[in-house]
C-alpha positions as CSV (number, residue, x, y, z in Angstrom):
1,M,56.8,3.2,224.1
2,S,55.1,5.7,225.9
3,R,51.2,5.5,225.7
4,W,51.6,9.4,226.7
5,N,51.8,12.0,224.0
6,L,53.4,14.2,226.8
7,P,54.3,17.4,225.2
8,A,50.6,17.8,223.6
9,L,49.3,17.5,227.4
10,I,50.8,20.0,229.4
11,D,49.7,23.3,229.4
12,H,53.4,24.9,229.4
13,T,53.2,27.8,232.2
14,V,55.0,31.0,233.6
15,L,52.4,32.9,235.8
16,R,55.2,33.6,238.5
17,P,54.5,37.6,239.8
18,E,58.5,38.3,238.8
19,A,58.3,36.7,235.6
20,T,59.9,39.3,232.6
21,K,59.1,39.3,229.0
22,H,62.3,37.6,228.6
23,D,60.9,34.7,230.3
24,V,57.6,34.9,228.2
25,L,59.4,34.8,224.8
26,R,61.8,32.3,226.0
27,L,58.4,30.1,227.0
28,C,57.0,30.8,223.4
29,E,60.4,29.3,221.9
30,E,60.6,26.5,224.3
31,A,56.8,25.5,223.2
32,K,57.7,25.4,219.6
33,A,61.1,23.5,220.2
34,H,59.3,20.7,222.6
35,G,55.8,20.2,221.1
36,F,53.8,22.1,223.7
37,T,50.6,23.2,222.4
38,V,49.4,25.2,224.8
39,I,50.9,28.2,226.8
40,F,49.9,30.3,229.7
41,V,51.5,33.8,230.1
42,P,50.5,36.6,232.1
43,P,47.7,38.8,230.8
44,C,49.9,41.8,230.3
45,Y,52.0,39.9,228.2
46,V,48.9,38.6,225.5
47,D,50.3,40.7,222.4
48,E,53.9,39.5,223.0
49,A,53.2,35.8,223.0
50,A,50.4,36.3,220.7
51,A,53.2,37.5,218.0
52,A,55.8,34.9,219.3
53,I,53.8,32.0,218.3
54,A,52.2,33.5,215.3
55,G,51.5,30.7,212.4
56,T,52.2,27.6,214.6
57,N,49.5,25.4,216.4
58,I,50.1,26.5,219.6
59,R,47.2,27.9,221.5
60,L,47.6,31.0,224.1
61,G,46.2,30.6,227.1
62,I,45.5,33.6,229.5
63,P,44.4,33.3,233.2
64,I,40.9,35.2,234.4
65,G,40.3,36.4,237.9
66,F,44.1,35.5,239.0
67,P,44.8,34.2,241.6
68,L,42.2,34.5,244.1
69,G,38.9,34.6,241.8
70,G,36.9,37.3,244.0
71,H,36.7,39.9,241.2
72,T,33.1,40.8,240.0
73,T,31.7,39.2,237.3
74,N,31.8,41.9,234.8
75,T,35.7,42.2,235.6
76,K,36.6,38.5,234.7
77,V,34.2,39.2,231.7
78,A,36.1,42.7,230.7
79,E,39.4,40.3,231.5
80,A,38.1,37.2,228.8
81,V,37.1,39.6,226.2
82,E,40.1,41.5,226.0
83,A,42.3,38.4,226.1
84,V,40.4,36.6,223.2
85,S,40.6,40.2,221.2
86,R,44.1,39.8,221.6
87,G,44.5,36.4,220.7
88,A,44.3,34.1,223.7
89,R,42.3,30.7,222.9
90,V,42.5,29.0,226.1
91,L,40.8,30.9,229.4
92,D,41.2,29.7,232.9
93,M,39.3,31.5,235.4
94,V,39.4,31.2,239.2
95,L,36.2,30.3,240.8
96,N,34.7,32.7,243.1
97,V,35.9,30.8,246.3
98,S,34.3,32.8,248.6
99,R,30.9,33.2,247.1
100,L,30.7,29.1,247.0
101,K,32.0,28.7,250.7
102,S,29.1,31.4,251.4
103,G,26.6,29.0,249.4
104,D,25.8,31.6,247.1
105,H,25.9,28.7,244.4
106,D,23.6,30.7,241.8
107,A,26.4,33.4,241.9
108,V,29.2,31.0,241.4
109,R,27.4,29.3,238.3
110,T,26.5,32.8,237.0
111,D,30.3,34.0,237.3
112,I,31.2,31.3,235.0
113,A,28.6,31.1,232.9
114,E,28.8,35.0,231.7
115,V,32.8,34.2,230.9
116,V,32.0,31.5,228.8
117,K,28.8,33.1,226.9
118,A,31.1,36.3,226.5
119,T,33.7,34.2,225.0
120,P,32.5,31.6,222.5
121,G,34.9,29.6,220.4
122,V,37.6,29.3,223.0
123,E,38.2,26.5,225.9
124,H,37.1,27.5,229.4
125,K,38.7,26.0,232.6
126,V,37.5,26.8,235.9
127,I,40.3,26.7,238.8
128,L,38.4,25.4,242.0
129,E,41.5,25.9,244.3
130,T,40.9,22.6,245.9
131,C,42.9,23.2,248.6
132,C,40.4,25.8,250.2
133,L,37.3,23.5,249.5
134,T,36.0,20.8,251.6
135,Y,34.8,17.1,250.0
136,E,31.2,18.7,249.1
137,E,32.4,21.9,248.1
138,K,34.6,20.5,245.5
139,R,31.7,18.0,244.5
140,T,29.6,21.2,244.5
141,A,32.2,23.2,242.1
142,C,32.2,20.6,239.7
143,H,28.3,20.7,239.2
144,L,28.3,24.2,239.1
145,V,31.3,24.2,236.2
146,V,29.2,21.7,234.5
147,E,26.0,23.3,234.7
148,A,27.8,26.6,233.7
149,G,29.2,25.2,230.1
150,A,33.1,25.0,231.0
151,E,35.2,22.3,229.6
152,Y,37.2,21.9,232.4
153,V,37.5,21.7,236.2
154,K,41.1,22.6,237.3
155,T,42.6,21.8,240.3
156,S,44.9,24.8,241.7
157,T,46.3,28.0,240.7
158,G,49.9,27.1,242.1
159,F,49.3,30.1,244.6
160,G,47.3,28.5,247.2
161,A,48.6,26.5,250.2
162,A,48.6,23.4,248.0
163,G,48.3,22.2,244.5
164,A,47.1,19.0,242.8
165,T,46.8,16.0,244.8
166,V,45.9,12.4,243.1
167,E,42.8,12.0,245.7
168,D,41.7,15.5,244.3
169,V,42.0,14.5,240.5
170,R,40.0,11.2,241.2
171,L,37.2,13.1,242.7
172,L,36.7,15.8,240.0
173,K,37.1,13.2,237.6
174,E,34.2,10.8,239.1
175,T,32.1,14.0,240.0
176,V,32.2,15.3,236.5
177,A,31.3,11.8,234.9
178,G,32.6,12.8,231.9
179,K,30.9,16.0,231.3
180,A,33.6,18.5,231.7
181,K,37.8,17.4,231.7
182,V,40.2,17.7,234.4
183,K,43.5,19.9,234.5
184,A,45.8,18.9,237.3
185,S,47.9,22.0,238.4
186,G,50.3,23.3,241.3
187,G,53.4,21.4,242.6
188,I,53.5,19.1,239.5
189,R,57.4,19.3,239.0
190,D,58.6,16.0,238.0
191,W,57.8,12.9,235.7
192,K,56.5,10.4,238.7
193,T,54.2,13.2,239.9
194,T,53.1,14.0,236.4
195,L,52.1,10.2,235.6
196,A,50.4,9.6,239.0
197,M,48.2,12.3,238.0
198,L,47.5,11.2,234.4
199,E,46.8,7.7,235.8
200,A,44.4,9.2,238.1
201,G,42.4,10.7,235.8
202,A,43.7,13.9,234.9
203,D,43.3,15.2,230.7
204,R,45.7,17.9,231.0
205,I,48.7,19.0,233.1
206,G,49.3,22.8,234.2
207,T,53.1,23.4,234.9
208,S,56.0,25.5,234.9
209,A,58.5,22.8,235.1
210,G,57.5,21.5,231.5
211,L,61.1,20.9,230.4
212,T,62.5,19.2,233.4
213,I,59.4,16.6,232.9
214,L,59.6,16.1,229.2
215,E,63.5,15.4,230.1
216,Q,62.8,12.8,232.9
217,W,59.9,11.3,230.5
218,R,61.9,10.6,227.5
219,A,64.6,9.2,230.0
220,S,61.9,7.1,231.2
221,V,60.4,5.7,227.9
222,G,64.4,5.4,226.7
223,R,64.5,2.5,229.8
224,N,61.3,0.9,229.1
225,G,61.0,1.1,225.5
């Protein structure tokens, strides 16, 4: 038996710009069929997705300040409040990478904290876009996320130059020191990579390849069990 209840650890996602309403509704049906407990869809489909998963235990996720993070704080807050009012229960907001790299740490902290304060009772993850950050910037970002009250640090949007790495997951896990959880995302498309991220300390996996990963995981469990 696998020690992972994998469907419950995956944020099943469709955020590519060319995704259609049909793709979003198919994602919702896949989540119901395969046991995914969180889905992520573009903000413009929040109503359709909320209706499609009504009456289930699936939580609807919406990205905030996506994918670059350079929105004003008021814009991120407005996005978050609207998403929650329409049924979102998980928010993944993009860190203001530019402010971080400019040394404006108070601005970064406030940006996150205002979204958290405006949307109580939902889960908040902050996407660091680790491929853009130095080692010290990653550590600083983790501390700011914790100070701002978000529940997770997340590696990547999936739209940057690179996605999650085992080394970054380990670094984030070590730096938050139990005060937040870690979500690995970006470029995770198979069970081998997923397993490496989980073993490195990831608490959740964000991926658009959830069905492929589940198929490979179940085959692996069958071989080993």
